[in-house]
N, C-alpha and C positions, 0 to 999 in steps of 0.2 A: 535623444531618447534611445534606450537600449532595445536590441532586437529580440531579447528573450525576457518574458514576463512570467513570474511564478506566483500562482495564487494558491495559498495553503490555509490550513486551519482545521478545526474540528468538524466532524460531520454535521450536516443539517444547518450550515451557516449561510448558504447561498452562493457557494463558490462557483457552481456550474453556471448559474444565470449570469453572474458577473463576468465569467470568462468569455461567454458568448458575446456579450455586449462589447467588451474590450476588443475581442477579435474582429467584430464587425467594424468598429471604429478605426482600428489601426491596420486593417487588411491582413490579419494574422490567421494562422491555422492553429488548432488546438491539439496538444499531445496530452492524453490522459495519464495521470499518475495515481490510478486506483487499482490495487492489486486484484480486485475481483471483477471490475468492469471489463477486464480482458476477455472473460469467458462468454461464449455464445450461449444464449438461452437463459442467462442470468440477468434479467432486466429489471424486474420489479424490486427484488431484494437488494440490489446494488445501487438503486436510484440512478440507473443509467439514463442519460438524456435521450428522449425520443427524437425522431427525425424532426419533428416540429420544434422541439426545444433547442435543437442544434442550430436553428436559424440560418441554415444554408452554409454554415461554416464547416470546412473539412475537419473531421476529427480523426485522430490517429490513436492507436493502442486501445481500441475498443472493439469488441466482437472479433478478436483475432485468434482465440484459442478454443479448442474443444474442452469442455469441462472435465473430461477424463485425463487431460494432459497435465503432467507435473510442470511446475514453473519455479523460477528462482529470481532473486534480485539481480544476479549476474546476467541472466538471460534478458531480464527487463532492460538493464542498462544498455546492453548490446543492441536490442531491437529498438528501443526508444531513441537512443542516440542516432541511429541511422535515420529515423524519421525527422529528428531535429535538424540534422545536417542537410537532408534533402530539402526541407522547407527553406532553410537559410540560403542554400545554393540557388533557389528559385527567386531570391530577392524578397521573400516575405518574412514577416515577424512570426515568432512562436509564442503561444501562451501555454505554459505547462500548468495543469490544474489537477489537484487531488489531495487526498489526506493520508496517503501511505508514506510516512516520513522517511523511512529507510530508502524507499525507491527514489523519491525526488532528490534527497540529499546525495545519494550515490550517483544519480544521473548528472546533477550539476557539477559534482566533484570530478566526474569522469573516472570514477574509481575502478581500479584494476583488481580483478578477483583471481585468486589462485585457481588453477585449472581443475576441471572435474574429469580426469581421464578414466577410460573404461579399462582399468587394469585388474580389477578384482580386489584391490586392497580394501576398499570401503566395505565390500561384502565380507571380507575376512575379519575386519575389525568388528563389524556388526555381529558376526557369529561368536567372536570372543566375548563380546558384551552379553550375549544371550546365554552362553554356556558357562562362563566364568564370572560374570557380573561386571558392571561398569567400573567397579573399583580396580579391577585388574588393568583396565585401560587408563584409569586415572593415575595409577602408579607409574606406568610407562610415560604418560604425559608429564608428570612431575619431574622425571629424569631429563627429558629433552626440552621442555618448555614450562618451567615452573611458574612464570608469570601468567600464562594462559590457564594453567591448572588452578591457580589461586582465584581466577576470575570466573571460571565456569563451574556452575553448580553440578555436583555429581549426578543429580537426577536428570540433567539435560544430556541424555545419551547422544543425541544427534550432534551436539556441539563438541562433545568429547571426541567422537569418531572423526569429525571434520578436522579438528585440530591435529590429530595424529596423522590423518590422511595427508594434510598439507605438508607436514614434515617429511613423511615417507616419499611423497611424490616429487617434492621440489628441493629437499635438503635444507629448506628454510623453515623456521618456526612460524606459527601463525602470528606470534607477537612481532617478529621481525617484519613479516609481510605487511601487517597492519600499520606498523610504524613507517615503513617506506611509503605506503600509500598516502598516509596523512601528511607527509612532508611535501607531496606534490601540490603545486598550485591548482586551484579549481579550473576545470575545463571551460566553464561558462561563468559570467558575472551578470546575473539577471537582475531585474528589478523585482524585489520581493514584496508581495502584498499578502497580509494575513487578515482573515475575517474571523471575528469572534464576538460573542455576546457579552456585554458589560455584566449582565446578571447571569450567573451560572444556572440558576434555577429556571430562567427563561429558556435557555438552551435545552435543558433537560425536558422541560414541558414540550418544547418543539420536537425533540427526538421522540417522545412518547406518542405524540400525535402523528408523526411521520410513520411510525411503525403501524399504527392503526390504519392509516391510509394505505399502506402497502398491503395489509390484509384485505382491505376493501377492494383493492385493484387486482387481487388474485394471487397473492404470494403463495398460498397453500397449494393451489393448482400448479404454479410454476415449479415448486419443489417436487410435487408428485410427478409431473411430466419428466423432470430430469431423472428421477429414480426409475420411472417406467422405461425410459430410453436406454437404460443400462449403465448410467453413471453410478459407480459404487459409492456407498455412504462414506467410505474411507478416503475418497478422493480429496485432494487439497481444496478444490473448489467448494466442496460440500462442508468444509469446516468454517465457512464464512458465517458471520453473525446472521441469524435468521434461517439459514439453510440447515445448520446443524440442529437447532432447536426443533424445527418443524419436521425434520427427518425422524427425530425421536417420537414426536407426536404421531406421525403417520405409522410408526411401528406399534402404536398403542401404548407408548410409555408416557402416560400423563394426559391431562386435558389440554384443549386448545388454549384456554385462558391461561393456564400455567406456562405454556410455551410462549405466548405473547408477552407475559410478564418477564420471562427469562430473556427474551429478545430485547425488550426495552432496557432491562438492567445491564445486559452485556453492551448495548449500544451506548449507554451513559458512561459506562466504565471505559469504553474505547475512546469516547470523546475526551475524557479526562486524561488518558494517556497521550492523545494527540496534542492536547494543550501543553502538557509537560514537554513533549518532544519539540514542538515548534517554538515555544517561548525561549528555548535555549539559543536560538539563532538571532544574534543582535542585528542582523541586516534586514530583518523583516519589518516593514512599515505596517503597523497594525491599524485596522479600521475597526473601532469598537461599535458594535451594533446595539442601539438602545432597545428598550422594551416597546417603544412606540414605533409606528411605521417609519421606515428609513430606507433611503436609496444610497447604497455605497458607491454608485457609479461615478459621481462627480469627484469624490475624494480619491478614488482609484485613478482616475484620469490625471488628477493633479500630481499624484505620486509618480505616475509613469512619465510625465512631462517635466518633472522637476530637474 
C-alpha cells in the first residue's frame, strides 16, 4: 500500500468525510489542497471541516494564513511539501485532499517554479502595461518567447507580465522553464481516488443545497466580519466563490436572493471545471456516486489496498 493517498474531484462530492475515514483507518494525517481553506476566519464559505468533523485526525494547510495575505501555487507547494515530508519522516501515511487541481498536481509533481525576486522588474512591467497598454508587452514577449505569446491571451495582463519577468530574471523563457519542469519525474506516486456523481444534475442540486445551508449557518455574517476586520474587498481571499458575491450584496449592489443565485451558479461552473481538470488524469481511480444513498469508503479501501 502506498504512503500517499490523493482524494480529488468536484466540490460537494464528500471528499472531506472520506479523507477522515481513510486517515483514521490507515493512521494517516491529512494535508488540505484547498486554496481557500488556508485562510483563517473563512470557515463556512469554504466548507472547512469543523473540529468534530476532523475526527481527531491532524490536518495541515488549514487556518494557516491571514485573509489579507497574498498567496500562490509556488508557495503552496513549498509549504505543503514540508508538511508531507514531515509526516512521512514520522512514519505515518499522508492523505492529500482537495479540489484545487493546480495545487494538488503541482504538489505531487514536485514542480519547480521560477523565482519571484524583489528586483522591481515586475513593477516596471506592470507600469508599462498601464501606461502603454498590454500590447506593448505582448510585442516584447513575441520577440523572446513566441510560443508563450501565442498561448497567453492579451487580456491576461498578469500572465504576460509574469512571462516577461521570468525571462528577464532567469534568462530562460517561460516555455523553456515549463518544458524542463514537465520532463522531471513526479516527486510522489500516490494512490489517486476521485469522487464524482454519476448524474451531473444530482451534483448540481447538491451544490445548490449546500449553498443554502452555508447561508443558514451564517455565511453573510462571516463575510461581514471579514470586511469589518479590515480585510479589503480586493484581497485574493475575498475573490473566493461566495465571498465575492456577498461582498457586493453588503455594499448594496443587488439583493440577497440575487447574490445566492450567483453563488450557486458560480459553484456549479467551478464543479464543471474541476471535472474537466481531474478527468484528464488517467491515474485516478474514480468512484461514481449514484443518486441513492451510498458509502464510498469500502470502494476507497479496496483501491488503496490493491
